C-alpha angles and dihedrals in degrees: 000000000000089000092054096052116103116253094248090054091051091049092049089051090050090050092049094048090045091056091048091047092049093050092047090050090053093045095048094037094247094138094121092049090050093046094048102036111022108029094059091065089060089053090051091051090049090049091052090054092047089046091062097038099082098046090044094052092046098045094041093051094046091046093046096047096043089055091061115101096222146001094254090063090052092050090049092053091043093052093048092047097050093041093053092047094050092045093051091047094052087050092050093050092047093052090048092054091046091054099043092049092052099042095039093198092173093066090065099055115118118236097228091053091052091055093045093053095046089056092045099050100030095114094048091052093052090054094049090044092056090051092049093046089054090053094047093051091059125094118274087245093051090104090063089049089051092053092062112068122214089203120027094196092052090050089049091060093058119067089199090065095069094131090059091050090048092049094054092043090052091047089048093048093047091052089052090052092049094050125080115273094240092057096055101033092100090050092050091050089049091052092046088056094046090049091054092049093049092050089051089050088053090052090053092047092050090058085070095046100099092050093045091050091049090055094046095051093044089052092047093053091051091047092057098037093112100045103080092120089051093053089049094051092046094043098113093044090051092047090052093052093044090051092052093048092047091051087056093049100041103027116023099039095044088049089053091050092047092052100044106024142040092228120126118232092235093052091048097051093041090053098048098035094103089057092046094050092047090049090053092050097045103033087215123108089189091056089047095050095096092056093041089055091049094049096045094046101038102032105027097037097235109156118249087236091065102031094050090059105033099044099049090047089049092055087065109032104024109080104145093151092048094049092048090051094046091054092050094044094049095052092041092055089046090053093050091051094041094242110158117225121199127198091270091055092049091049087051089053089053092053096041095045091049093051094040092052090058090061096041113119112239091236133103111286096007092127097064096073090050092047089061088061090052093049095049093047090069100030100258115153109255087211084079088076087081088068094063107027094088093059096035098098098061090045090047089058092057092042090057090052088057092048093051093044090052092051090052092047095052094045088052093050094047090048091052093050090048094049090244100118121104108202150195102048095243089065089054090049091054091045091053092048092051 
């Protein structure tokens, strides 16, 4: 019976059992046992996903670009992809500002809790500040310098250097398109074989997904077992962030799909639910990429040609959940410290959060460093990060769901506009059977 269950059901069962196991561990004082013997399995699962992320991105991009007939087609898809990602990010930031200015969660924060959290997370803030200061001292064009790797193999060993990997993959794929077919046929066949191997590795890794998710959730419950007061104090802030993220998932993305595609909301969310659940468990859009690609191609009917370009690019530059959160967090901290923000400041937050989200690594906690840049751009004390660091991990999980959902939405829209979308689902099923 277990074998016949869909993947998303297995992952849901793993999450539910993980919550139960974590709560029992806290109740019966088994936190050390959970940390030593259960949590490591979650780390192993996360490492397996990260292990396959870089080769998947590189091979998928090269394979997808080399399958295009000409460079003009690539540029057309690229312009559509980046435009949709930027538009959705601006919308996410705008909704975040709208919510936080109406709810005003920062005005309800107790003074004693503010002092307590500043003392508790002071060292973490200093570390993040140093990283942000280093970024701010760089040239305005440094982001372009960072995109071009001086050593591809060095970049391939660092999951935060996804843009460099994407750059080389695009360059590699373009060269294959320009060259004569007979000169690159052997290379194309090689990448086809590697792509098939990587997809099979993903299938093997996903057999472990329910157990890995169980371990991740159990470990998370144990880690936050002593922070009940913190969650209470930050309740309104968390509700505001969650509201903004849910608006993106259940309002903005469905609206995009309704306007640009014939896809039903229920079909879309049913198809990508395994990727969403995995994104929630891992807090990493890069680690979730293999499953996102599988869901989008095999269940939504997006062609590999489009998915292999749009999704890897989205992992790096599409951070709707992160940008929405950054806008809310910045204004929340300003409200707590009594820093007034006029319309110019809020517009500056929109611009800065949009640009910062593009450079945010698709890994857990990557948004904190970029948030410092947003805070300093409008003169908000970065010490306020201490107010939200304790609750960041659960919200990071939901932010990642938004990012992954946005990637899937844009890839579907681009595929439809390019005539590369096979829909409705029964057509896909018949295609898979054949």
